[in-house]
Residue, then its C-alpha position, 0 to 999 in steps of 0.5 A: m500500500v503506497s502512502w502519498v499524503s498525510s492529512f488530518v481534520l481540523a476544527r470543524g473536525g480533526t484527524a491526521t492519517p496518510h492516504s495509504h490507509p483506507d477505511p476498514t472495508p475498501p475494495p482490493k485496490a491500493g491508494r484509495g485512502h483519500e476516500t476515507f476523507a471523502s466519506w467523512a466530509l459527506l457525513s459532516p460537511t463542517l469538517q475541514i481536511i488538511g493535507v500535509d505534503p513535504e517540501g520537495s514533493i509536488l502533491a500540494e495545491p495550489e501549485e505555488l506551494n510546491q515551488s522550491e529548489q529542494t527536490a529530496y527529503e528524508v521523511e518517508g511514506i508521504g510525498y511524490d515527484f508525480i501525481p498518482t492517477v488515483l489520488d483525488r486532491t479535491v478531497v483536501d480543503k487546504w494544504f500545508k508543506s512540512n519539512d524534515e527538521e520539524a517532522f523528526a523533531f516532533a516525532r522524537m518529542l512524541i516518542a520521548q515525552e508521550g511514549l508514542l512510537c511513531g514515525g516521521s510522517a506522523g511527526s509531519a502531521v503533528s508539526v503542521a497540526v500545531k500550526a493549523a490549529q492556531e486558526l481554531q475557534e473556541g469549542q472547535r477541535c483538531v484530531v491527529i491520527l498518527p499513521d505509522s510506527v517507528r519500527n522501520y526507522m530505528s537506525k534513522f531519525l531515532s539515532d542521534k548519529w544519523m540526525l547529526q549526519k543529516g544536519f538535524l542536530k548540532e554538535e553543541d547539543f552533545t558534550v563528547t570529547k572530539p579529535w583535535w582537528w574537529h573544529l578546524q575549517v574545511q579550508e585547512l585541507s590542501l585540496s587540488a583544483p576540481l575537474t569539471v565537465l559540461p553537460t554536453v560531454t558524452c558518457e563515453h568521454a566522461i568515463e575515459i576522463l575519470r579513468e585517466k585522472g583516477f577519479d570516481q566522480v566529477p561535477v557537471v557545470d554549465e558554461s558559467g560554472m554553476i553546479l548542475g549535478m554530479v556524475t559518478l563512474g558507478n552510476m554511468l556504468s550501471s546505466l550503460r549496462a541496464g541500457k538506460v543510456q548509450p555511450s554517445d548520450q550526454v552526461q546530463k542524462v545521468l546527473y546525480k543531484q543528491f550529493k552533500q555540499i559543504h562550505l570552506t568555513d564549515p568545520l571538519g567535524k561536519l565533513s567527517h559526519i558527511l563522509e561516514m555515509d557518502h563517498f565525497a562532498l562538494v565544496v561550494h562557493e556561493q555568489i550573489q549575481c546582480h541582474g539589474s533593476e535591484k534584482s539579484s540571485k544566489r548561485q553556487t559554483v564548485f570550489r573543490v571535491v573532497t573525499a575521506i582520503d583528503l581528510l585522512n591525509f590532512v590528519a596524518a600530515r599534521e601529526r607527522e609534523q607534530k612528531t617531527k617538532s616534538g621528537s617524541g610523537p604527537e601531543p597526547r589526546p584523550a582515548s576517545a579522540t580518534v579519527q572518525l570518518 
């Protein structure tokens, strides 16, 4: 059963349940959960059904709500990048957009403070319900049904480490001894100038370049240097084997956009968290581009590509320098202060 939308009934009502969970006796057809809301609305026309759609999804109406540079989200079970044909959006009276940070914060709060073992989409529904309920009049109610459990997320948002890696928690929230290099900035690393390719380069040529240079991935930029995405050797080869692309096709057909970005002023600790889950991070530089008539926009350009070996080389080189200066080895550090990648 596919879940698309987390919804609840407000004031003139109140319930939150994803559209994947239909009424108790539905026909044997997936994705008809919205009919539950339709039946409620028929039974009580005073009910107002609120739809919850994550930022990065395109299910909300009006379309302006979906306009965002974000295309991916971590919360599972709700949202989509296309409109399912069996989804009746007319059942929803009003839409709100949710975000990962609030969704997981509310889910963790419900678990810790209320003992409700719910998942991220339930957190999305509650986070929006708190906002929507501010419109309630005296005597009106808002009921939120938590549709999912935490069973499938034990290693995700329940984990402090995962929340740190994804940027939903901050280092200062924890009092753990860190390595000596943890708070140094990314710009301390000795990184070589990045290799980039244009979107018109063919897959065949890109594979040759990567093999020749000994790289596994390369940023794809337009003529002005703005980042369009990444192409990786593994992704191109798998797409070629599967027949999704031909060697003569341009790399823009196999762009990979779910990569992690980091800035020169970010701490190496943040980079370390990223490299625990990803093979690389893209060091980006933001520029403000003026278009005249007092209009301007931000654009990102590639500064460097950084991998775990870059961080390891930096730590090893610094410790060799310290050993040479002291003649007896690097300064002693707590046993817990180890290099964590």
